[in-house]
N, C-alpha and C positions, 0 to 999 in steps of 0.2 A: 492760640493754644486753647484746647477745649476745656470745659469746666472740669471734667474728670482728670485731665492731665494736670491742671492747676491744683486740684485737690491732692493728687498723689504727690506733687512737688511740695505742697504745703505740709503734708503729713511726713515728709522725709526728715524733717527737722525735729529733734527731741524737745526743744523748747516750745515749739508750736503744738506738739502732741500734749505736752504738760498743760499748756494754756487750755486746750480742749478739754482735758481732764478736769481742770478746775471749773470750767463752764458747765460741765455735766451736772453739777449740783445746782445750777441756776445762774441767772444774770449776776454780773459783777462789774464794778466800775473799773476804768482803765487804771486808775491809781491803786486800787485794791489788787489788781492782777500784777501790776508792776512791782508792788511791794513783795511779791513772792519770788522775785528773781533779782540777781545781783548783776544788773546791766543798766546801761544808760537809757534815758527816755527815748532818744532817737532809735535805738536798737529795738525797744519794745514796740514803738510805733511801726517799725518795719515789719515785725512779726504780725501785728494786728492787720497791717495792710495786705500782707500775703494771704492771711486767713480770710479776710473780707473779699479779696479778689477771687479767691477759690470758692467763695460763697459758703464757707464752713461756719462763719460766724455772722451775726447781725449786730448792728450798732444803733443806738439812739441817744440823742442828746437830751439831758434833763438839767436845765440850768447850766451850771459850769461843768457838769460831769458828763462823761460819755459812758454809757452802759453797754456792755457786750454780752451776747447770748449765743448759745450754740444753735446753729441752723440744723435741726434734727432731720429735716427732709433730705438735705444733701448727704448727710452721714448715712441715713438709711439707704439712699440710692447707691452709695459706694459699697455698703455692706451687702446689698442685694447682688450687686455685680460680682463681688468676691465669692459669695455663696454660689452663684450661678457658675462661675468659673470652676470652682471645686467640684460642684455636682456634675457639671458638663464633662469634666475630666473623668469622674467616676463612671458616668454613663458610657463614655467612649471606651474605657477599659473593659467594662462588662461586655460591650458589643464586640470588642476585638478579641476576647478570650475564645479559644477553641472550645467546641462542644465536648462534654465529657462522653465517655462510651455509652452512658445511659441515655444520651440525647439532651441532657440539661447543661446548664453552665455552672461553673464553680464560683 
């Protein structure tokens, strides 16, 4: 599975989107993130694993704690792809429109 496919799969889950939203404000510990959700530790670890596998988050160990952060490069790549997709569609629509009687396009 490509990185983009893994990223879209990761983004399909509302809990993982919420984790990314929390990380938007900066790095947080695994425990701090887990405190925001009513789920088991194994469930949280699964969400972290999916996000890491998609390269959407980074992690680093500091003593006994694991700190997670948002991988903005991958998020920016995905956003650029989405914008390109939208703009590409707009460009195709303009190209496919028939010319107006004055010779221009609408």
